[in-house]
PAPANU-901650 format. One record per residue (C-alpha): chain; x, y, z; residue number from 0. Coordinates in Angstrom, 1 decimal, padded with zeros to 4 digits, always signed. Layout:
BEGIN
REC  kette       x       y       z   nr
REC      A       X       Y       Z  NUM
...
END
This chain:
BEGIN
REC  kette       x       y       z   nr
REC      A  -163.7  -214.4  -028.3    0
REC      A  -166.0  -216.3  -025.8    1
REC      A  -167.3  -213.0  -024.5    2
REC      A  -168.0  -211.7  -028.0    3
REC      A  -169.9  -214.9  -028.9    4
REC      A  -171.9  -214.9  -025.7    5
REC      A  -172.8  -211.2  -026.4    6
REC      A  -174.1  -212.1  -029.8    7
REC      A  -176.0  -215.1  -028.4    8
REC      A  -177.6  -212.9  -025.7    9
REC      A  -178.6  -210.3  -028.3   10
REC      A  -180.3  -213.0  -030.3   11
REC      A  -182.0  -214.5  -027.3   12
REC      A  -183.3  -211.1  -026.1   13
REC      A  -184.7  -210.3  -029.5   14
REC      A  -186.5  -213.6  -029.6   15
REC      A  -187.9  -213.3  -026.1   16
REC      A  -188.8  -209.6  -026.1   17
REC      A  -188.6  -208.1  -029.6   18
REC      A  -186.1  -205.7  -028.0   19
REC      A  -187.6  -202.5  -029.4   20
REC      A  -185.6  -199.3  -028.9   21
REC      A  -187.5  -196.0  -029.1   22
REC      A  -185.4  -192.9  -029.3   23
REC      A  -188.2  -190.3  -028.7   24
REC      A  -186.3  -187.5  -027.0   25
REC      A  -182.8  -187.9  -028.2   26
REC      A  -180.9  -189.8  -030.9   27
REC      A  -178.3  -192.6  -030.1   28
REC      A  -175.2  -190.5  -029.9   29
REC      A  -171.5  -191.1  -029.0   30
REC      A  -171.4  -188.8  -026.0   31
REC      A  -171.0  -189.6  -022.3   32
REC      A  -174.3  -190.3  -020.8   33
REC      A  -176.1  -191.6  -017.7   34
REC      A  -179.2  -193.7  -018.8   35
REC      A  -181.5  -193.7  -015.7   36
REC      A  -184.4  -196.1  -015.7   37
REC      A  -187.2  -197.7  -013.8   38
REC      A  -186.2  -201.0  -012.2   39
REC      A  -188.5  -204.1  -011.9   40
REC      A  -186.3  -207.1  -012.9   41
REC      A  -182.7  -208.3  -012.9   42
REC      A  -183.2  -208.4  -016.7   43
REC      A  -183.4  -204.6  -016.8   44
REC      A  -179.7  -204.0  -017.4   45
REC      A  -179.6  -206.7  -020.1   46
REC      A  -182.6  -205.1  -022.0   47
REC      A  -181.1  -201.6  -022.0   48
REC      A  -177.7  -203.0  -023.0   49
REC      A  -179.4  -204.8  -025.9   50
REC      A  -181.4  -201.8  -027.0   51
REC      A  -178.2  -199.7  -027.5   52
REC      A  -176.4  -199.7  -030.8   53
REC      A  -173.2  -201.7  -030.8   54
REC      A  -170.9  -198.7  -030.7   55
REC      A  -172.7  -197.3  -027.6   56
REC      A  -172.8  -200.7  -025.9   57
REC      A  -169.0  -200.8  -026.1   58
REC      A  -168.7  -197.7  -023.9   59
REC      A  -171.8  -198.1  -021.6   60
REC      A  -171.5  -199.9  -018.4   61
REC      A  -174.6  -201.1  -016.4   62
REC      A  -174.8  -201.1  -012.6   63
REC      A  -175.1  -204.6  -011.2   64
REC      A  -175.9  -205.7  -007.6   65
REC      A  -172.7  -207.5  -006.4   66
REC      A  -174.5  -210.0  -004.2   67
REC      A  -176.8  -211.2  -007.1   68
REC      A  -174.5  -211.0  -010.1   69
REC      A  -171.5  -212.6  -008.4   70
REC      A  -173.4  -215.4  -006.8   71
REC      A  -172.2  -217.9  -009.3   72
REC      A  -169.1  -218.0  -011.5   73
REC      A  -171.2  -217.9  -014.6   74
REC      A  -173.1  -214.7  -013.6   75
REC      A  -169.9  -213.1  -012.6   76
REC      A  -168.3  -213.9  -015.9   77
REC      A  -171.2  -212.6  -017.9   78
REC      A  -171.4  -209.3  -016.0   79
REC      A  -167.6  -208.8  -016.2   80
REC      A  -166.7  -210.1  -019.6   81
REC      A  -169.8  -209.4  -021.6   82
REC      A  -171.5  -206.4  -019.9   83
REC      A  -168.4  -204.8  -018.3   84
REC      A  -170.7  -204.1  -015.4   85
REC      A  -170.0  -201.9  -012.4   86
REC      A  -170.7  -203.8  -009.2   87
REC      A  -172.3  -202.0  -006.3   88
REC      A  -173.0  -203.4  -002.9   89
REC      A  -176.5  -203.2  -001.5   90
REC      A  -175.2  -203.8  +002.0   91
REC      A  -172.2  -201.6  +002.8   92
REC      A  -170.2  -200.4  +005.7   93
REC      A  -170.7  -196.9  +007.2   94
REC      A  -167.3  -195.8  +005.7   95
REC      A  -168.0  -197.0  +002.2   96
REC      A  -169.1  -194.5  -000.5   97
REC      A  -171.7  -196.4  -002.7   98
REC      A  -171.0  -194.0  -005.6   99
REC      A  -167.3  -194.6  -005.7  100
REC      A  -167.4  -197.2  -008.5  101
REC      A  -169.8  -195.1  -010.6  102
REC      A  -167.6  -192.0  -010.1  103
REC      A  -164.5  -194.0  -011.2  104
REC      A  -166.3  -195.1  -014.4  105
REC      A  -167.5  -191.6  -015.2  106
REC      A  -164.0  -190.2  -014.6  107
REC      A  -162.7  -192.8  -017.1  108
REC      A  -165.1  -191.5  -019.7  109
REC      A  -167.6  -194.4  -019.7  110
REC      A  -171.4  -194.0  -019.9  111
REC      A  -173.4  -195.8  -017.3  112
REC      A  -176.9  -197.4  -016.8  113
REC      A  -178.4  -196.5  -013.5  114
REC      A  -181.5  -197.5  -011.5  115
REC      A  -182.1  -194.5  -009.2  116
REC      A  -184.7  -196.4  -007.1  117
REC      A  -181.9  -198.5  -005.7  118
REC      A  -183.9  -201.7  -005.7  119
REC      A  -186.5  -203.4  -007.8  120
REC      A  -190.1  -202.4  -007.4  121
REC      A  -193.4  -204.1  -008.2  122
REC      A  -195.6  -201.0  -008.7  123
REC      A  -196.6  -199.5  -012.0  124
REC      A  -194.6  -196.4  -011.2  125
REC      A  -191.0  -196.3  -009.9  126
REC      A  -190.3  -195.7  -006.2  127
REC      A  -188.9  -192.3  -005.1  128
REC      A  -185.4  -191.8  -006.5  129
REC      A  -182.5  -192.0  -004.1  130
REC      A  -179.8  -189.3  -004.0  131
REC      A  -177.2  -191.0  -006.2  132
REC      A  -178.4  -189.5  -009.5  133
REC      A  -178.4  -186.0  -008.0  134
REC      A  -174.9  -186.4  -006.6  135
REC      A  -173.6  -187.7  -009.9  136
REC      A  -175.3  -184.8  -011.8  137
REC      A  -173.7  -182.4  -009.3  138
REC      A  -170.2  -183.9  -009.8  139
REC      A  -170.4  -184.4  -013.5  140
REC      A  -172.4  -181.6  -015.0  141
REC      A  -171.1  -182.3  -018.5  142
REC      A  -172.6  -185.8  -018.6  143
REC      A  -175.9  -186.1  -020.4  144
REC      A  -178.7  -187.5  -018.3  145
REC      A  -181.2  -189.6  -020.3  146
REC      A  -184.5  -190.8  -018.8  147
REC      A  -185.3  -194.3  -019.8  148
REC      A  -188.5  -196.4  -019.5  149
REC      A  -188.4  -200.2  -019.7  150
REC      A  -191.8  -201.6  -020.6  151
REC      A  -193.0  -205.1  -019.8  152
REC      A  -189.6  -206.6  -018.7  153
REC      A  -191.1  -207.6  -015.3  154
REC      A  -193.3  -210.0  -017.2  155
REC      A  -190.4  -211.6  -018.9  156
REC      A  -188.5  -212.2  -015.7  157
REC      A  -190.8  -211.7  -012.7  158
REC      A  -189.2  -211.3  -009.3  159
REC      A  -188.3  -214.6  -007.9  160
REC      A  -188.4  -216.5  -011.2  161
REC      A  -185.5  -217.9  -013.1  162
REC      A  -187.1  -219.0  -016.4  163
REC      A  -187.8  -216.1  -018.9  164
REC      A  -191.2  -215.9  -020.7  165
REC      A  -191.5  -214.5  -024.2  166
REC      A  -193.2  -211.1  -023.9  167
REC      A  -192.9  -208.0  -026.2  168
REC      A  -190.8  -205.4  -024.5  169
REC      A  -189.5  -201.9  -025.4  170
REC      A  -187.0  -199.4  -024.1  171
REC      A  -187.9  -195.8  -024.6  172
REC      A  -185.2  -193.1  -024.3  173
REC      A  -186.5  -189.6  -023.5  174
REC      A  -185.3  -186.0  -023.6  175
REC      A  -182.3  -185.4  -021.4  176
REC      A  -182.7  -183.6  -018.1  177
REC      A  -180.2  -181.3  -016.5  178
REC      A  -179.6  -180.2  -012.9  179
REC      A  -180.4  -176.5  -012.7  180
REC      A  -178.2  -174.1  -010.8  181
REC      A  -179.2  -174.1  -007.2  182
REC      A  -181.9  -176.8  -007.7  183
REC      A  -182.7  -178.7  -004.5  184
REC      A  -182.0  -182.4  -004.4  185
REC      A  -185.6  -183.6  -003.9  186
REC      A  -186.9  -181.2  -006.5  187
REC      A  -184.4  -182.5  -009.1  188
REC      A  -185.0  -186.2  -008.2  189
REC      A  -188.8  -185.8  -008.4  190
REC      A  -188.4  -184.0  -011.8  191
REC      A  -186.1  -186.8  -013.1  192
REC      A  -188.6  -189.5  -011.9  193
REC      A  -191.4  -187.7  -013.6  194
REC      A  -189.4  -187.6  -016.8  195
REC      A  -189.1  -191.4  -016.6  196
REC      A  -192.8  -191.9  -015.9  197
REC      A  -193.8  -189.6  -018.8  198
REC      A  -192.2  -192.1  -021.2  199
REC      A  -194.5  -194.9  -020.1  200
REC      A  -197.3  -194.3  -022.6  201
REC      A  -195.1  -193.3  -025.6  202
END
């Protein structure tokens, strides 16, 4: 009950602060297994995409969350676990650890996920080159729909290093799904996926 109430509170807060506009320009919101992959400029990114999804999709979509940040306090850990059902990933890992294992487990269970292929937050207008994770997931789960996503203005709501959000109109644009082509090389696919995200910027 507490988690549900907190979820409703966060939805209301996000709408007040950002307007929380969802733009489905390339595909409709649909109950199918998806990977939403987006640009990454703020810790608030996962919250904004989560809020932009319809309630039935939120229930089956799990955002990726940096373990070191989101488990730093009991409150952050409770929100990401109880409200967002987040998948924790470690930004610092041992040589024997597979960083994709938690994501693979979630996809095997039938969940959709929210992924930030840059791997870390950026400050530039365009996302940094995508890392290999998206390619490897596309290779292992060809049936999962890959939806490019552009988050606009969220870095101004919660700039890097800041803890107090500022009201700014934001939007989340969902584009036309991309698919790994037979025999397509990793870097070619990742550059194409990144371009699909950037193409949503001015829509």
